[in-house]
C-alpha positions in Angstrom: 18.2 13.9 -35.3 19.3 10.3 -35.3 17.8 7.7 -33.0 21.1 7.7 -31.0 20.7 11.5 -30.6 17.2 11.1 -29.2 18.4 8.3 -26.9 21.1 10.6 -25.6 18.8 13.4 -24.8 16.3 11.0 -23.3 18.9 9.5 -21.1 20.2 12.8 -19.9 16.7 14.2 -19.0 15.5 10.8 -17.7 18.4 10.7 -15.2 16.9 13.8 -13.6 13.5 12.1 -13.3 15.2 8.9 -12.0 16.3 10.8 -8.8 12.7 11.8 -8.0 10.6 9.0 -9.5 12.9 6.0 -9.7 14.4 3.9 -12.5 11.0 3.2 -14.2 10.8 6.9 -15.1 14.2 6.8 -16.7 13.2 3.7 -18.7 9.9 5.3 -19.7 11.8 8.4 -20.9 14.2 6.3 -23.0 11.3 4.4 -24.6 9.1 7.4 -25.1 11.9 9.6 -26.4 13.0 7.1 -29.0 9.8 5.3 -29.9 8.7 7.7 -32.7 11.8 6.5 -34.7 10.3 3.0 -34.8 9.3 3.8 -38.3 12.9 3.1 -39.3 11.9 -0.6 -39.4 10.4 0.2 -42.8 13.6 1.7 -44.1 14.2 -1.2 -46.6 11.0 -0.5 -48.4 10.7 2.0 -51.2 7.7 3.8 -49.6 9.6 4.6 -46.4 10.3 8.2 -47.4 6.5 8.7 -47.8 5.8 7.7 -44.1 8.9 8.9 -42.3 8.1 11.7 -39.9 4.4 11.1 -40.5 3.2 7.7 -39.3 4.9 7.9 -35.9 5.9 11.5 -35.6 2.5 13.0 -34.6 0.4 13.9 -31.6 -2.0 11.0 -32.2 0.8 8.4 -32.0 2.2 10.0 -28.8 -1.3 10.0 -27.1 -1.7 6.3 -28.0 1.8 5.4 -26.6 1.0 7.3 -23.4 -2.4 5.6 -23.1 -0.8 2.1 -23.6 1.9 3.1 -21.0 -0.9 4.1 -18.6 -2.7 0.8 -19.1 0.4 -1.5 -18.9 1.8 0.1 -15.7 0.8 -0.7 -12.2 -1.6 1.7 -10.4 1.2 3.2 -8.3 3.2 4.5 -11.3 0.5 4.9 -14.0 0.2 8.7 -14.1 3.9 9.4 -14.0 4.7 6.8 -16.6 2.0 8.1 -18.9 3.2 11.7 -18.4 6.8 10.8 -19.1 5.8 8.9 -22.3 3.8 11.9 -23.4 6.4 14.6 -22.7 9.4 12.6 -23.9 7.4 11.9 -27.1 6.6 15.6 -27.5 10.3 16.4 -27.0 11.2 14.0 -29.8 8.6 15.7 -32.1 9.9 19.2 -31.2 13.5 18.2 -31.9 12.7 16.6 -35.2 10.5 19.5 -36.3 13.5 21.8 -35.8 16.2 19.6 -37.2 15.3 18.3 -40.7 17.7 18.2 -43.6 15.6 16.0 -45.8 13.1 18.0 -47.9 12.1 14.9 -49.9 9.2 14.2 -47.6 8.5 17.8 -46.3 10.4 19.8 -43.7 9.4 19.0 -40.1 6.8 16.5 -38.9 3.2 15.8 -39.7 2.1 16.9 -36.2 -1.6 16.5 -36.7 -1.6 13.4 -38.8 -4.0 11.5 -39.6 -6.2 14.6 -39.5 -3.8 16.7 -41.6 -0.9 15.9 -43.9 0.6 19.4 -43.3 4.2 19.3 -42.1 5.1 21.5 -39.1 8.4 23.2 -38.4 8.5 26.3 -36.2 12.1 26.9 -37.4 14.8 24.7 -38.9 18.4 24.9 -37.6 19.7 22.6 -40.4 20.0 23.6 -44.0 17.9 21.3 -46.2 19.8 19.7 -49.1 17.5 20.2 -52.1 19.5 17.6 -54.0 18.8 15.0 -51.3 17.3 11.8 -52.7 15.9 11.0 -49.2 15.9 7.5 -47.7 15.4 5.9 -51.2 19.2 5.8 -51.3 20.2 5.2 -47.6 23.9 5.3 -48.1 23.8 8.7 -49.8 21.4 9.9 -47.2 23.7 8.9 -44.4 26.6 10.8 -46.0 24.4 13.8 -46.4 23.4 13.9 -42.7 26.9 13.1 -41.4 27.8 16.8 -41.2 24.7 17.4 -39.1 25.9 15.0 -36.4 27.9 17.9 -34.9 24.7 19.0 -33.2 24.4 15.6 -31.6 27.9 15.0 -30.4 27.7 17.1 -27.2 24.6 15.0 -26.1 26.4 11.8 -26.9 29.3 12.9 -24.8 27.2 14.0 -21.8 25.3 10.7 -22.0 28.5 8.6 -22.1 30.0 10.6 -19.2 26.8 10.1 -17.2 26.8 6.3 -17.8 30.5 6.1 -16.9 30.0 8.2 -13.8 26.9 6.2 -12.6 28.8 2.9 -13.3 31.8 4.1 -11.4 29.6 5.4 -8.5 27.7 2.1 -8.2 30.9 0.0 -8.6 32.7 2.0 -5.8 29.8 1.2 -3.4 30.5 -2.5 -3.5 
């Protein structure tokens, strides 16, 4: 799934948490749900394909992010923010483990890295393209995954609808 797809799902689910725990829970869900894709900053490098879905797509990374969130948050919100970071990060990992069309670096995610390099995927709803060059040729990779965006479009639509609805609702109060 693309970072925009993860952002969409995080926004939709974070909105439910916002009603009970406030805006900080929504922000934590957005950050925790998209942060594993921070490895895309290494996309210009030739070795990106070797680390994608490994370096930041594992339980160890999610625990570190949750711990940092716990430390950096005030005492009143510590537990909820750490839990939101943890569960939104796990959701990201689950989605990516089930939606992988790039077999050049293994199908799924390296869930137990750095303790194991084994890739985990309980099932894969996308059809891996065995002729895929991976992220070594980003333009070709983007054209290969374009057809998979159909799975993300409903989430994009719901997110945009929610944003428009919330904006309209807050604007009409004034």
